[in-house]
N, C-alpha and C positions, 0 to 999 in steps of 0.2 A: 867263682867272681868275676865280676868284666871290670875291665878299666874302660876309660871312654875317656880320649883326649878330643877335644873342641875347641879348634882355633878360630881366633876372631881379631879381623884387621883391628886395630887402634882406630877409634876415630882421628883423622888427619892431624895433626898440630897438638896432638895431646901431651900433656905432661907425664911423668910417672903418677905424680899426686892426684892428678885429674881421675888417669884409671882407676887408681885408688879407692877413689871415693865414690866413683861408677860400682865398683866392686860392693863397698859397702853397702849400697842402698840396696844389695839382694842377700847379705848374710841372713835375712829373717828368713825371706823365702826359701832357701836352699836347707836350714834348719828346721824348717818347718816340713820337709819333704822326709817321709817316715820311711821312703825305701832307700835315700842316700845315705850312704855310710863314711863316708869321705870326700871334701872337693876340697880340691887346691887352686889358687889364684896365680896365674903365672904371666908374666911379661918381659918379654925377649929383650935381653940387655940393649938393643939399636933402639927400644920402645915401639918401632913398628906393631909389633903384632903380640897378642894379647891370648893364653890358652888356660883353658882348665881342665885339669885333669880330676876325674870322677871316679869313685869303686862305688859299682852297684852290685845286689843279688843276681842282675839278669839283664840283658841287653831290651826286652821290654819295659824294665823301669826305667830304663836311659832313655828310652823313645817316646815315653809317656810322658817325662819330665823336659824334652826336647821337641817337642811337636811344631806343627807349622805355623801355631799362633805363634810361639818363641821365635821359631827361624824369622818369623817378619817381625818383629820386633828387634833381632839383629839386624837385618837390612836397613831396614828405618835408621838405627841408631849409627851405622857404622859406613853403610853403603855396597856393602858386601854381606853374599852369605856365609855362613860358618863353614868349617870344613871339620866331619865328624868320623872318627875311627875308633874302632871297636876291638878290643884285647883280651884275650884269655889271661888275667889275673893267676896265675899257676901257685906263687910263693912273695914273700916279703920278707927281708933281712931289715929287722928295726934295730940298731944299734944301739936306739935311746930309750927302748924300754926293756935291752937284752934279747928279744925274741925273735924266733926267724917262725914264721907261720906260713903252713904248706895250705892251699882250697882244694877241692876237689874238682874236677873237671867242669868248664862252662859248657855243659850240652845246650843252651840255649843257642850259643855259636854254631853249632853245627846247623840249626835250622835257620840261618839267617842267609840269605843270598849273597853271593860274592859282589863287592861293589866296585 
């Protein structure tokens, strides 16, 4: 599994409510992405930066979703390019469901050039 961390500047002066409303606009888009396993919408406590945490089956799936068209849309909306980092998600402790899940090695990660 791949965990992708996408950090985005919040538009200057936006409130938490505005950021949340903006996020709601893309719920259906992400629900319709058959590769996406999970997406978390985050807002830094100071309200200046937003982030998305995505769980994907591969880096390629993440890169298809966050292509150049998507990147340009973020720049247009926020005035800055997003920062994207990929992680090998090897285990999750899910206390809400009483589970520990382990995942096979993210072989795709080894294929990616170092950032």
